[in-house]
VOBA-1610 file (N, C-alpha, C; in pm, whole numbers, padded with zeros to 5 digits, always signed):
BEGIN
Met-05062+11383+10055Met-05036+11243+10090Met-04895+11205+10046Pro-04835+11108+10110Pro-04702+11058+10071Pro-04714+10968+09949Pro-04605+10908+09904Pro-04615+10813+09792Pro-04720+10706+09819Val-04781+10658+09712Val-04882+10553+09724Val-04824+10434+09801Asn-04899+10386+09900Asn-04847+10280+09987Asn-04801+10158+09909Arg-04882+10117+09811Arg-04846+09997+09736Arg-04716+10020+09659Ile-04698+10139+09605Ile-04574+10169+09533Ile-04457+10176+09630Ala-04481+10228+09749Ala-04375+10229+09851Ala-04328+10088+09882Asp-04419+09992+09872Asp-04382+09852+09896Asp-04285+09799+09791Tyr-04282+09865+09673Tyr-04192+09821+09567Tyr-04051+09879+09581Ala-04025+09959+09683Ala-03902+10039+09689Ala-03776+09956+09667Glu-03766+09841+09733Glu-03645+09761+09720Glu-03634+09701+09579Asp-03745+09659+09523Asp-03742+09610+09385Asp-03699+09721+09290Met-03754+09839+09309Met-03719+09951+09222Met-03571+09985+09232Lys-03520+09980+09354Lys-03377+10006+09372Lys-03294+09903+09296Ala-03334+09778+09303Ala-03260+09672+09232Ala-03268+09693+09081Trp-03386+09728+09031Trp-03398+09755+08887Trp-03306+09868+08845Arg-03314+09976+08918Arg-03237+10095+08882Arg-03087+10066+08884Arg-03042+09996+08986Arg-02898+09971+08997Arg-02850+09873+08891Trp-02934+09780+08850Trp-02895+09694+08737Trp-02877+09780+08612Met-02971+09868+08585Met-02958+09955+08467Met-02838+10047+08478His-02810+10091+08600His-02694+10177+08618His-02565+10103+08584Gln-02558+09977+08613Gln-02440+09897+08582Gln-02426+09865+08434His-02536+09880+08359His-02536+09839+08218His-02582+09955+08128Pro-02509+10065+08127Pro-02551+10181+08047Pro-02533+10157+07898Glu-02625+10216+07820Glu-02618+10207+07675Glu-02644+10346+07616Leu-02588+10370+07498Leu-02591+10503+07439Leu-02693+10513+07326Gln-02749+10632+07315Gln-02836+10673+07205Gln-02940+10565+07168Phe-02939+10520+07042Phe-03042+10426+06997Phe-03009+10281+07031Glu-02890+10256+07088Glu-02847+10118+07113Glu-02886+10070+07252Cys-03009+10096+07292Cys-03055+10059+07426Cys-03124+09922+07426His-03069+09827+07354His-03134+09698+07336His-03138+09615+07465Glu-03028+09614+07539Glu-03025+09537+07663Glu-03119+09599+07767Thr-03120+09733+07773Thr-03211+09802+07864Thr-03355+09773+07826Ala-03385+09781+07696Ala-03521+09754+07650Ala-03564+09612+07685Ala-03474+09516+07669Ala-03506+09377+07703Ala-03535+09364+07852Phe-03460+09435+07935Phe-03484+09434+08079Phe-03622+09492+08109Val-03655+09604+08045Val-03785+09667+08063Val-03897+09572+08022Val-03884+09510+07907Val-03988+09419+07857Val-04006+09302+07953Ala-03897+09248+08005Ala-03908+09137+08100Ala-03987+09177+08224Arg-03961+09300+08276Arg-04036+09346+08392Arg-04184+09366+08357Leu-04212+09425+08242Leu-04351+09449+08202Leu-04428+09317+08192Lys-04365+09215+08139Lys-04430+09084+08130Lys-04455+09026+08268Glu-04360+09046+08360Glu-04380+09001+08498Glu-04501+09068+08561Phe-04529+09193+08521Phe-04642+09267+08576Phe-04775+09224+08514Gly-04770+09136+08416Gly-04892+09091+08350Gly-04936+09178+08234Ile-04849+09263+08186Ile-04881+09349+08071Ile-04853+09268+07945Thr-04953+09258+07859Thr-04941+09170+07742Thr-04924+09245+07611Glu-04968+09370+07605Glu-04953+09446+07480Glu-04823+09526+07487Ile-04719+09474+07427Ile-04587+09535+07432Ile-04533+09544+07289His-04494+09663+07250His-04445+09687+07114His-04297+09728+07123Glu-04211+09650+07060Glu-04068+09671+07067Glu-04013+09723+06933Gly-03888+09768+06937Gly-03818+09805+06815Gly-03860+09938+06755Ile-03927+10023+06832Ile-03965+10155+06783Ile-03845+10248+06803Ala-03810+10324+06699Ala-03686+10402+06703Ala-03569+10312+06743Gln-03563+10197+06681Gln-03461+10093+06697Gln-03475+10015+06826Ser-03472+10083+06943Ser-03477+10009+07069Ser-03584+10059+07164Gly-03672+10145+07117Gly-03777+10196+07202Gly-03888+10094+07224Val-03963+10114+07332Val-04071+10024+07370Val-04195+10107+07404Val-04310+10064+07356Val-04438+10119+07401Val-04523+10003+07449Ala-04572+10014+07573Ala-04658+09911+07631Ala-04792+09975+07667Ile-04899+09900+07648Ile-05034+09950+07674Ile-05096+09875+07791Ile-05149+09952+07886Ile-05227+09895+07996Ile-05372+09938+07977Glu-05461+09842+07969Glu-05604+09869+07955Glu-05665+09893+08092Gly-05739+10004+08103Gly-05813+10031+08226Gly-05949+09963+08223Gln-06041+10015+08305Gln-06176+09958+08314Gln-06274+10054+08248Gly-06317+10020+08129Gly-06412+10106+08060Gly-06346+10191+07955Asp-06426+10248+07869Asp-06376+10329+07758Asp-06320+10462+07808Gly-06225+10512+07734Gly-06165+10641+07767Gly-06044+10666+07681Pro-05984+10783+07695Pro-05867+10816+07613Pro-05742+10742+07658Thr-05635+10762+07581Thr-05505+10702+07613Thr-05410+10812+07657Ile-05356+10797+07776Ile-05262+10895+07830Ile-05121+10839+07817Gly-05027+10919+07768Gly-04890+10874+07748Gly-04800+10918+07861Leu-04717+10826+07908Leu-04615+10854+08010Leu-04481+10814+07953Arg-04385+10904+07955Arg-04257+10878+07888Arg-04140+10875+07985Ala-04048+10781+07962Ala-03920+10777+08033Ala-03810+10754+07930Asp-03697+10820+07947Asp-03582+10800+07859Asp-03489+10695+07919Met-03418+10621+07832Met-03341+10504+07877Met-03190+10518+07859Asp-03143+10612+07778Asp-03002+10612+07737Asp-02911+10680+07837Ala-02782+10645+07829Ala-02679+10699+07917Ala-02592+10798+07841Leu-02479+10833+07900Leu-02387+10931+07842Leu-02250+10869+07817Pro-02178+10920+07717Pro-02043+10869+07688Pro-01938+10933+07779Met-01936+10893+07905Met-01841+10947+08001Met-01807+10842+08105Gln-01693+10862+08169Gln-01643+10763+08264Gln-01695+10793+08404Glu-01753+10695+08470Glu-01805+10714+08604Glu-01691+10722+08706Ala-01711+10810+08807Ala-01609+10829+08910Ala-01665+10810+09050Thr-01784+10750+09062Thr-01848+10740+09193Thr-01782+10637+09284Gly-01726+10530+09228Gly-01670+10423+09309Gly-01775+10338+09378Leu-01901+10350+09338Leu-02009+10273+09400Leu-01997+10125+09365Asp-02052+10040+09451Asp-02044+09897+09423Asp-02135+09857+09306Tyr-02225+09946+09265Tyr-02308+09920+09147Tyr-02274+10020+09035Ala-02152+10069+09034Ala-02109+10162+08929Ala-02113+10094+08792Ser-02107+10176+08689Ser-02109+10126+08552Ser-02002+10019+08531Thr-02040+09913+08463Thr-01945+09808+08428Thr-01893+09824+08285Val-01936+09932+08219Val-01901+09954+08079Val-01807+10075+08071Glu-01688+10052+08023Glu-01589+10158+08013Glu-01641+10273+07925Gly-01630+10394+07979Gly-01665+10512+07901Gly-01813+10537+07882Lys-01897+10467+07959Lys-02041+10490+07953Lys-02095+10499+08095Met-02190+10593+08115Met-02240+10615+08251Met-02380+10674+08247His-02464+10631+08338His-02593+10697+08360His-02569+10819+08450Ala-02530+10929+08387Ala-02498+11051+08461Ala-02609+11154+08454Cys-02725+11115+08399Cys-02838+11208+08392Cys-02963+11149+08456Gly-02951+11029+08510Gly-03062+10971+08583Gly-03168+10904+08499His-03136+10873+08372His-03236+10805+08291His-03266+10665+08343Asp-03170+10605+08412Asp-03197+10477+08479Asp-03306+10495+08584Gly-03303+10609+08653Gly-03406+10640+08752Gly-03540+10671+08688His-03539+10742+08575His-03665+10773+08506His-03734+10644+08461Thr-03655+10553+08404Thr-03711+10426+08359Thr-03766+10347+08477Thr-03695+10350+08588Thr-03740+10281+08709Thr-03872+10339+08759Met-03886+10471+08759Met-04010+10534+08806Met-04128+10491+08718Leu-04107+10486+08587Leu-04216+10445+08498Leu-04248+10297+08516Leu-04147+10215+08540Leu-04173+10074+08568Leu-04252+10057+08698Gly-04219+10136+08799Gly-04295+10129+08924Gly-04440+10166+08904Ala-04465+10272+08827Ala-04602+10312+08797Ala-04672+10203+08716Ala-04600+10144+08621Ala-04658+10037+08537Ala-04703+09919+08623Arg-04620+09880+08718Arg-04656+09765+08804Arg-04784+09794+08882Tyr-04792+09914+08938Tyr-04910+09951+09016Tyr-05035+09960+08928Leu-05023+10027+08814Leu-05138+10044+08726Leu-05186+09911+08670Ala-05093+09820+08642Ala-05131+09688+08592Ala-05200+09606+08701Glu-05161+09625+08826Glu-05224+09554+08938Glu-05365+09605+08967Thr-05380+09738+08967Thr-05504+09798+09016Thr-05604+09830+08906Arg-05553+09880+08793Arg-05638+09923+08680Arg-05756+10008+08727Asn-05727+10100+08817Asn-05828+10186+08876Asn-05844+10314+08793Phe-05868+10295+08664Phe-05882+10409+08574Phe-05958+10365+08449Lys-06011+10461+08377Lys-06075+10435+08249Lys-05973+10451+08136Gly-06009+10402+08020Gly-05923+10421+07903Gly-05798+10337+07908Arg-05688+10394+07862Arg-05563+10319+07851Arg-05445+10408+07890Val-05336+10342+07925Val-05208+10409+07948Val-05107+10357+07847Ala-05036+10448+07783Ala-04925+10411+07694Ala-04795+10443+07765Leu-04720+10339+07799Leu-04590+10354+07863Leu-04485+10366+07754Ile-04417+10480+07748Ile-04323+10508+07640Ile-04181+10504+07696Phe-04104+10403+07659Phe-03964+10391+07701Phe-03879+10429+07580Gln-03813+10541+07589Gln-03751+10606+07473Gln-03599+10600+07475Pro-03536+10565+07363Pro-03389+10576+07353Pro-03349+10716+07306Ala-03220+10743+07313Ala-03156+10854+07241Ala-03210+10991+07276Glu-03226+11019+07406Glu-03254+11158+07445Glu-03128+11241+07440Glu-03016+11179+07479Glu-02888+11251+07484Glu-02824+11256+07345Gly-02889+11327+07255Gly-02841+11332+07117Gly-02909+11224+07036Gly-02952+11260+06919Gly-03021+11165+06834Gly-03170+11191+06824Gly-03225+11259+06924Gly-03366+11294+06919Gly-03458+11175+06911Gly-03440+11079+07001Gly-03521+10958+06998Gly-03670+10986+07009Ala-03707+11089+07085Ala-03849+11124+07096Ala-03904+11164+06960Gly-03826+11242+06887Gly-03869+11283+06753Gly-03883+11165+06660Val-03792+11070+06670Val-03800+10951+06584Val-03923+10869+06619Met-03953+10854+06747Met-04072+10779+06786Met-04199+10849+06734Val-04198+10982+06740Val-04312+11057+06687Val-04322+11038+06536Glu-04207+11046+06467Glu-04207+11027+06321Glu-04255+10887+06283Glu-04227+10790+06369Glu-04272+10653+06341Glu-04418+10630+06381Gly-04483+10739+06428Gly-04628+10736+06441Gly-04685+10687+06572Ile-04611+10696+06683Ile-04665+10640+06807Ile-04790+10713+06856Met-04799+10843+06831Met-04916+10916+06881Met-05044+10868+06811Glu-05035+10849+06680Glu-05150+10803+06604Glu-05173+10652+06623Arg-05066+10576+06618Arg-05077+10430+06628Arg-05142+10386+06758Phe-05109+10455+06869Phe-05162+10417+06999Phe-05267+10514+07049Asp-05309+10605+06963Asp-05418+10698+06993Asp-05392+10776+07122Ile-05270+10822+07139Ile-05231+10897+07260Ile-05289+11037+07252Ser-05358+11079+07358Ser-05426+11209+07357Ser-05347+11317+07431Glu-05267+11279+07528Glu-05183+11373+07603Glu-05063+11297+07657Val-04958+11370+07694Val-04833+11303+07729Val-04759+11380+07836Tyr-04692+11306+07927Tyr-04625+11366+08042Tyr-04488+11300+08063Ala-04398+11375+08125Ala-04266+11322+08157Ala-04212+11390+08282Leu-04122+11319+08350Leu-04050+11371+08467Leu-03901+11367+08441His-03828+11463+08500His-03681+11457+08501His-03633+11490+08641Asn-03543+11407+08692Asn-03487+11435+08824Asn-03404+11563+08820Asn-03392+11630+08934Asn-03312+11753+08942Asn-03237+11757+09074Pro-03105+11737+09072Pro-03026+11741+09195Pro-03026+11879+09260Gly-03060+11985+09184Gly-03060+12120+09238Gly-03186+12160+09311Val-03282+12068+09318Val-03410+12095+09384Val-03419+12006+09508Pro-03471+12058+09621Pro-03481+11976+09743Pro-03557+11846+09719Phe-03520+11744+09796Phe-03575+11609+09781Phe-03727+11611+09781Gly-03785+11547+09679Gly-03929+11526+09675Gly-04011+11644+09630Glu-03948+11755+09594Glu-04022+11872+09548Glu-04035+11871+09396Phe-04148+11917+09348Phe-04176+11924+09204Phe-04166+12068+09156Val-04111+12085+09037Val-04101+12218+08976Val-04144+12206+08831Thr-04229+12298+08788Thr-04268+12305+08648Thr-04309+12448+08618Thr-04353+12472+08496Thr-04399+12606+08457Thr-04485+12592+08333Pro-04589+12675+08318Pro-04666+12671+08194Pro-04588+12737+08081Gly-04615+12696+07957Gly-04544+12753+07843Gly-04404+12696+07830Pro-04312+12771+07769Pro-04176+12720+07749Pro-04107+12689+07881Ile-04052+12568+07893Ile-03980+12530+08015Ile-03834+12498+07987Met-03802+12452+07864Met-03663+12428+07824Met-03643+12481+07683Ala-03520+12517+07652Ala-03489+12591+07530Ala-03474+12501+07409Ala-03488+12565+07293Ala-03443+12502+07168Ala-03291+12505+07167Val-03230+12404+07105Val-03084+12396+07101Val-03038+12382+06956Asp-02951+12472+06914Asp-02889+12467+06782Asp-02738+12460+06798Thr-02672+12412+06694Thr-02526+12399+06694Thr-02469+12467+06571Phe-02358+12538+06588Phe-02292+12597+06471Phe-02148+12547+06460His-02105+12530+06335His-01970+12489+06301His-01914+12590+06201Ile-01796+12641+06230Ile-01732+12738+06140Ile-01595+12684+06102His-01572+12663+05974His-01444+12616+05922His-01375+12732+05849Ile-01253+12762+05889Ile-01178+12874+05833Ile-01058+12820+05757Asp-01043+12861+05634Asp-00930+12821+05549Asp-00845+12943+05517Gly-00721+12942+05566Gly-00627+13049+05536Gly-00508+12995+05458Val-00395+13063+05472Val-00269+13018+05414Val-00166+13021+05525Gly-00116+12903+05559Gly-00021+12896+05669Gly+00121+12932+05629Gly+00207+12929+05727Gly+00348+12960+05700Gly+00427+12970+05828His+00547+13022+05816His+00639+13037+05929His+00588+13147+06022Gly+00595+13118+06152Gly+00551+13216+06250Gly+00632+13344+06247Ala+00754+13339+06192Ala+00838+13458+06185Ala+00802+13547+06066Tyr+00719+13497+05973Tyr+00688+13573+05852Tyr+00536+13578+05830Pro+00461+13636+05923Pro+00316+13637+05912Pro+00264+13712+05790His+00346+13804+05736His+00301+13881+05620His+00289+13793+05495Glu+00347+13675+05500Glu+00338+13583+05386Glu+00220+13486+05400Thr+00141+13502+05504Thr+00030+13410+05532Thr-00105+13484+05527Lys-00208+13406+05533Lys-00343+13456+05562Lys-00386+13382+05689Asp-00368+13448+05799Asp-00368+13383+05930Asp-00510+13348+05977Pro-00544+13219+05985Pro-00678+13182+06032Pro-00696+13200+06183Val-00584+13210+06257Val-00594+13228+06402Val-00650+13367+06433Val-00597+13468+06368Val-00645+13604+06389Val-00791+13616+06345Ala-00825+13552+06233Ala-00963+13553+06187Ala-01055+13484+06287Thr-01007+13376+06347Thr-01086+13306+06448Thr-01116+13398+06567Leu-01016+13470+06613Leu-01036+13562+06725Leu-01136+13670+06688Gly-01126+13722+06567Gly-01220+13824+06523Gly-01363+13772+06517Ile-01381+13651+06465Ile-01514+13592+06456Ile-01571+13568+06595Cys-01491+13511+06685Cys-01540+13482+06820Cys-01579+13609+06895Asn-01499+13713+06881Asn-01533+13840+06946Asn-01661+13897+06888Ala-01677+13890+06758Ala-01796+13945+06694Ala-01921+13866+06732Ile-01908+13735+06751Ile-02022+13653+06790Ile-02082+13702+06922Gln-01997+13754+07011Gln-02047+13801+07141Gln-02144+13918+07127Thr-02138+13990+07015Thr-02227+14105+06998Thr-02369+14062+06962Ile-02390+13936+06925Ile-02526+13892+06892Ile-02617+13907+07014Val-02569+13859+07129Val-02649+13870+07251Val-02651+14014+07302Ser-02538+14083+07299Ser-02530+14215+07361Ser-02588+14327+07276Arg-02596+14307+07143Arg-02637+14418+07057Arg-02748+14385+06957Asn-02779+14259+06937Asn-02876+14226+06832Asn-03008+14171+06881His-03023+14152+07011His-03151+14101+07058His-03201+14182+07176Lys-03333+14179+07195Lys-03396+14249+07306Lys-03350+14187+07437Ser-03313+14271+07530Ser-03252+14221+07654Ser-03348+14136+07737Leu-03479+14151+07717Leu-03575+14072+07795Leu-03602+13935+07734Asp-03551+13910+07615Asp-03566+13778+07552Asp-03450+13688+07595Asp-03482+13564+07634Asp-03378+13470+07674Asp-03299+13423+07552Leu-03167+13433+07559Leu-03081+13389+07450Leu-02943+13359+07504Val-02888+13246+07463Val-02748+13212+07492Val-02681+13175+07361Val-02566+13236+07333Val-02479+13196+07223Val-02341+13173+07282Ser-02294+13050+07281Ser-02167+13016+07344Ser-02073+12949+07245Val-01953+13003+07233Val-01845+12934+07162Val-01786+12832+07259Thr-01784+12706+07218Thr-01743+12599+07309Thr-01617+12525+07265Gln-01577+12540+07137Gln-01456+12475+07089Gln-01385+12565+06989Ile-01253+12569+07000Ile-01166+12629+06898Ile-01050+12533+06878His-01026+12490+06755His-00916+12400+06726His-00832+12457+06612Thr-00704+12475+06639Thr-00614+12521+06533Thr-00469+12508+06580Gly-00379+12501+06486Gly-00237+12506+06518Gly-00177+12378+06567Ser-00043+12369+06553Ser+00029+12248+06596Ser+00166+12277+06655Ala+00217+12399+06640Ala+00351+12432+06689Ala+00361+12581+06715Asp+00457+12620+06800Asp+00468+12761+06836Asp+00523+12849+06723Asn+00588+12790+06624Asn+00647+12870+06517Asn+00582+12845+06381Val+00460+12791+06385Val+00387+12763+06260Val+00251+12831+06264Ile+00224+12914+06166Ile+00090+12967+06146Ile+00012+12863+06065Pro-00099+12814+06119Pro-00168+12702+06053Pro-00247+12746+05929Asp-00287+12647+05853Asp-00371+12672+05735Asp-00517+12689+05773Thr-00562+12617+05876Thr-00706+12610+05903Thr-00735+12631+06052Ala-00861+12660+06078Ala-00911+12669+06216Ala-01057+12627+06216Tyr-01104+12589+06334Tyr-01242+12542+06348Tyr-01302+12601+06475Ile-01425+12649+06464Ile-01500+12705+06577Ile-01632+12630+06588Asn-01669+12596+06711Asn-01794+12524+06737Asn-01866+12590+06853Gly-01998+12585+06852Gly-02071+12643+06964Gly-02216+12604+06966Thr-02288+12655+07068Thr-02428+12622+07089Thr-02511+12748+07100Val-02636+12738+07057Val-02732+12848+07064Val-02857+12797+07135Arg-02905+12874+07233Arg-03025+12836+07307Arg-03127+12949+07298Thr-03247+12917+07251Thr-03351+13015+07232Thr-03487+12957+07270Phe-03588+13045+07281Phe-03726+13003+07301Phe-03816+13051+07187Asp-03778+13159+07122Asp-03860+13223+07020Asp-03801+13195+06882Pro-03878+13136+06790Pro-03825+13109+06655Pro-03774+13233+06582Thr-03830+13350+06611Thr-03779+13471+06545Thr-03639+13506+06597Val-03614+13480+06725Val-03479+13501+06780Val-03383+13398+06720Gln-03428+13277+06706Gln-03349+13170+06644Gln-03310+13210+06501Asp-03405+13262+06425Asp-03377+13307+06288Asp-03275+13420+06286Met-03290+13513+06381Met-03197+13626+06389Met-03055+13580+06415Val-03039+13484+06506Val-02905+13435+06539Val-02841+13370+06416Glu-02915+13288+06345Glu-02859+13224+06227Glu-02819+13329+06121Arg-02904+13430+06104Arg-02873+13535+06006Arg-02747+13613+06046Arg-02739+13650+06174Arg-02623+13728+06220Arg-02494+13646+06215Leu-02502+13519+06249Leu-02384+13434+06237Leu-02336+13428+06093Thr-02429+13413+06001Thr-02393+13409+05859Thr-02324+13539+05817Glu-02378+13653+05860Glu-02321+13783+05825Glu-02184+13803+05890Ile-02172+13764+06016Ile-02045+13782+06088Ile-01935+13697+06026Val-01965+13572+05998Val-01863+13484+05941Val-01816+13536+05805Ala-01911+13575+05721Ala-01873+13626+05590Ala-01795+13756+05600Gly-01840+13848+05685Gly-01773+13977+05698Gly-01635+13967+05758Gln-01620+13888+05863Gln-01489+13873+05926Gln-01392+13801+05835Ala-01441+13701+05763Ala-01354+13630+05669Ala-01301+13725+05563Ala-01389+13810+05511Ala-01345+13907+05409Ala-01243+14005+05466Ser-01265+14049+05590Ser-01174+14149+05647Ser-01035+14093+05675Tyr-01024+13963+05696Tyr-00894+13901+05723Tyr-00838+13827+05603Gly-00911+13826+05493Gly-00860+13765+05371Gly-00855+13614+05374Val-00945+13554+05450Val-00951+13408+05455Val-01086+13362+05401Ala-01099+13234+05381Ala-01228+13176+05344Ala-01288+13112+05468Ala-01419+13125+05483Ala-01486+13065+05599Ala-01625+13019+05559Arg-01666+12907+05616Arg-01801+12855+05587Arg-01869+12817+05719Leu-01994+12852+05726Leu-02076+12827+05844Leu-02174+12714+05816Thr-02182+12620+05909Thr-02289+12520+05908Thr-02372+12541+06033Tyr-02500+12567+06015Tyr-02590+12593+06129Tyr-02692+12482+06136Glu-02692+12407+06246Glu-02780+12290+06261Glu-02886+12318+06367Arg-03010+12309+06326Arg-03119+12327+06421Arg-03148+12193+06490Gly-03145+12195+06622Gly-03164+12072+06698Gly-03301+12064+06761Tyr-03307+12018+06887Tyr-03434+12002+06956Tyr-03507+12135+06964Pro-03637+12138+06936Pro-03713+12262+06956Pro-03734+12290+07104Ala-03788+12407+07135Ala-03818+12440+07274Ala-03923+12344+07328Thr-03910+12311+07456Thr-04007+12227+07525Thr-04115+12318+07582Val-04236+12305+07531Val-04344+12398+07566Val-04458+12323+07633Asn-04481+12353+07760Asn-04588+12291+07837Asn-04723+12355+07804Asp-04824+12272+07794Asp-04961+12322+07783Asp-05002+12377+07921Ala-05056+12500+07923Ala-05085+12566+08050Ala-05187+12488+08132Arg-05293+12439+08069Arg-05397+12367+08143Arg-05346+12233+08194Lys-05269+12162+08111Lys-05215+12032+08153Lys-05110+12050+08262Thr-05037+12161+08256Thr-04936+12188+08359Thr-05003+12213+08494Ala-05111+12291+08494Ala-05185+12316+08618Ala-05240+12186+08674Phe-05291+12100+08586Phe-05343+11970+08629Phe-05232+11884+08689Ala-05118+11876+08620Ala-05007+11794+08669Ala-04956+11846+08803Ala-04952+11978+08819Ala-04908+12035+08946Ala-05004+11999+09059Asp-05135+11997+09030Asp-05232+11957+09132Asp-05213+11811+09172Val-05182+11726+09073Val-05154+11586+09105Val-05029+11576+09191Ala-04925+11653+09157Ala-04802+11651+09235Ala-04828+11692+09379Arg-04921+11784+09400Arg-04953+11827+09537Arg-05016+11713+09616Gln-05087+11623+09548Gln-05142+11506+09617Gln-05031+11418+09673Ile-04917+11419+09606Ile-04805+11333+09646Ile-04712+11406+09742Ala-04677+11531+09710Ala-04571+11601+09784Ala-04622+11705+09882Gly-04749+11744+09872Gly-04802+11850+09957Gly-04796+11985+09888Asp-04879+12076+09935Asp-04892+12206+09869Asp-04763+12285+09864Thr-04684+12280+09970Thr-04564+12364+09977Thr-04446+12307+09899Ala-04460+12185+09849Ala-04348+12120+09780Ala-04369+12115+09629Val-04457+12200+09578Val-04480+12207+09434Val-04472+12353+09389Asn-04382+12381+09298Asn-04367+12515+09241Asn-04408+12508+09095Asp-04526+12560+09063Asp-04575+12554+08926Asp-04553+12682+08848Glu-04466+12769+08902Glu-04420+12888+08830Glu-04269+12894+08840Gly-04205+12780+08812Gly-04062+12767+08835Gly-03972+12832+08732Gly-04031+12889+08626Gly-03949+12953+08524Gly-03891+12853+08427Arg-03816+12904+08332Arg-03765+12819+08226Arg-03614+12803+08233Glu-03568+12693+08175Glu-03427+12655+08178Glu-03368+12669+08038Met-03235+12694+08031Met-03170+12705+07901Met-03120+12571+07849Gly-03135+12465+07929Gly-03108+12331+07879Gly-03213+12290+07777Ala-03191+12177+07710Ala-03283+12131+07606Ala-03325+11987+07633Glu-03434+11946+07570Glu-03495+11816+07599Glu-03576+11772+07477Asp-03554+11648+07431Asp-03625+11607+07309Asp-03769+11563+07336Phe-03815+11564+07461Phe-03957+11549+07488Phe-04037+11658+07418Ser-03967+11765+07379Ser-04029+11874+07305Ser-04102+11823+07180Tyr-04046+11722+07113Tyr-04111+11669+06992Tyr-04247+11607+07025Met-04257+11542+07141Met-04385+11483+07180Met-04485+11592+07216Leu-04437+11699+07283Leu-04526+11809+07319Leu-04567+11892+07198Glu-04489+11888+07090Glu-04534+11951+06967Glu-04651+11876+06906Lys-04656+11746+06929Lys-04758+11660+06868Lys-04883+11648+06955Arg-04863+11646+07086Arg-04975+11634+07180Arg-04953+11728+07298Ser-05064+11776+07355Ser-05052+11861+07474Ser-05010+11776+07593Gly-04949+11842+07690Gly-04902+11771+07809Gly-04812+11860+07891Ala-04728+11797+07974Ala-04643+11875+08063Ala-04517+11797+08099Tyr-04413+11873+08127Tyr-04283+11822+08167Tyr-04253+11882+08304Leu-04211+11799+08399Leu-04185+11845+08535Leu-04048+11797+08581Phe-03991+11873+08674Phe-03869+11832+08743Phe-03905+11781+08882Leu-03831+11680+08927Leu-03850+11622+09060Leu-03719+11629+09135Gly-03719+11701+09245Gly-03596+11720+09321Gly-03548+11593+09387Gln-03416+11571+09382Gln-03362+11452+09449Gln-03261+11489+09557Gly-03233+11618+09574Gly-03162+11666+09691Gly-03022+11611+09712Thr-02952+11577+09604Thr-02815+11528+09617Thr-02717+11633+09566Asp-02589+11608+09586Asp-02488+11710+09560Asp-02444+11717+09414Ala-02395+11608+09360Ala-02338+11611+09225Ala-02447+11638+09122Gly-02419+11730+09030Gly-02516+11769+08931Gly-02522+11672+08814Leu-02618+11695+08726Leu-02634+11614+08606Leu-02511+11624+08518His-02480+11517+08447His-02367+11508+08354His-02234+11524+08427Asn-02233+11490+08554Asn-02112+11495+08637Asn-02066+11351+08662Pro-01936+11320+08655Pro-01891+11182+08675Pro-01919+11127+08813Asn-01954+11215+08909Asn-01989+11169+09043Asn-02139+11167+09069Tyr-02217+11194+08966Tyr-02363+11194+08981Tyr-02414+11053+09014Asn-02520+11049+09095Asn-02588+10923+09123Asn-02735+10952+09152Phe-02824+10886+09082Phe-02967+10902+09107Phe-03000+10859+09249Asn-03085+10935+09317Asn-03126+10904+09453Asn-03243+10805+09448Asp-03217+10681+09489Asp-03320+10577+09480Asp-03442+10607+09567Glu-03426+10690+09670Glu-03538+10720+09758Glu-03646+10802+09688Val-03611+10867+09578Val-03707+10951+09508Val-03792+10871+09409Ala-03749+10750+09374Ala-03820+10672+09271Ala-03966+10645+09307Pro-04000+10604+09430Pro-04142+10582+09461Pro-04226+10709+09450Ile-04164+10825+09471Ile-04237+10951+09459Ile-04272+10975+09312Gly-04175+10958+09223Gly-04201+10975+09081Gly-04301+10875+09028Ala-04288+10749+09071Ala-04382+10646+09027Ala-04523+10677+09076Ser-04535+10727+09199Ser-04666+10763+09253Ser-04728+10879+09175Phe-04645+10973+09135Phe-04695+11084+09053Phe-04754+11033+08923Phe-04680+10949+08853Phe-04730+10894+08726Phe-04863+10820+08747Ala-04868+10736+08852Ala-04986+10656+08876Ala-05107+10745+08911Lys-05088+10841+08999Lys-05197+10930+09039Lys-05240+11019+08924Leu-05147+11053+08836Leu-05182+11133+08719Leu-05286+11060+08635Val-05263+10931+08614Val-05357+10852+08533Val-05490+10837+08606Glu-05485+10802+08733Glu-05610+10781+08808Glu-05692+10908+08821Thr-05624+11022+08828Thr-05694+11151+08841Thr-05747+11199+08707Ala-05670+11178+08602Ala-05710+11222+08468Ala-05824+11139+08413Gln-05826+11008+08447Gln-05921+10916+08387Gln-05987+10830+08496Pro-06060+10895+08588Pro-06114+10822+08702Pro-06229+10730+08662Leu-06246+10625+08739Leu-06360+10535+08719Leu-06488+10605+08762
//
């Protein structure tokens, strides 16, 4: 079946909501204006149980169904990215240096559309917890909401989320049982040498040469220290040092990211980085210190809940437009914290546009919003039928 007819009727309203949020992007935990907009819409829908200020600007709203039953959680992220929009759209960001370049404005819109329908019809048992989350793009807002007790406080038994994907054809769903997105760690390496004149390198302890040695050695972690069938990415993403062509600097800095699915692989990478930094520093006669920060854990779908969510998606998109063995991605997602606490599933929804996520020309496809909202609504009605 296509999107729910009643939700399709909301299409123009949903477009207006999404474009307002697109014009007013907010970062990390400072999603106060977005949260206020969300709360205003929820009140318009007749939803009376609304809890604000969770994880600073997060919102959880409860819709009561007809009769006793469990509480199903539906999550949307609200925050934008610190980047300048280049779309030139008439509803482009009005805030310098901030942009909804990952479609969180669209995710929030889809959950609002589902909320309006569920509040109107209440064609389900139990309750729905609508989770509007800040700080997905750094800050781990999902983890903070979990730490503040939303699963226990609202008796949430399972939880689901959608993310748009410009790389997937319009209206198609992709998911996979088990790990779907990677854990993300960050490493920082600070190197202290002795600088001097570029013409007299023998009088220095050159941190530039040590930096090159460390970066080259880091590449052996993937090629020589892990099983080739295990997914692993170790990327050096920043090197900062030096100020002039005839000056050997005192210091250098290396930064990078690690993506894994298996905690034992994660442990191995941290151990090898520690050994490489210490060994290379000793060989070049410099001092070096490693800071290794563990970030979002891997996003792991429950196999049974994933199969259920895929069946619901087929009700909306048709059998041929749902891939429930889509494999895993090396990107990361803080919905992982919610899936650590409760079983559930994370799915991608294709929007069939050109510019990718985190691109200054990205724009959420408003035509996909009723599809996502219909998925959320049907998920509840199917999971908790009258």
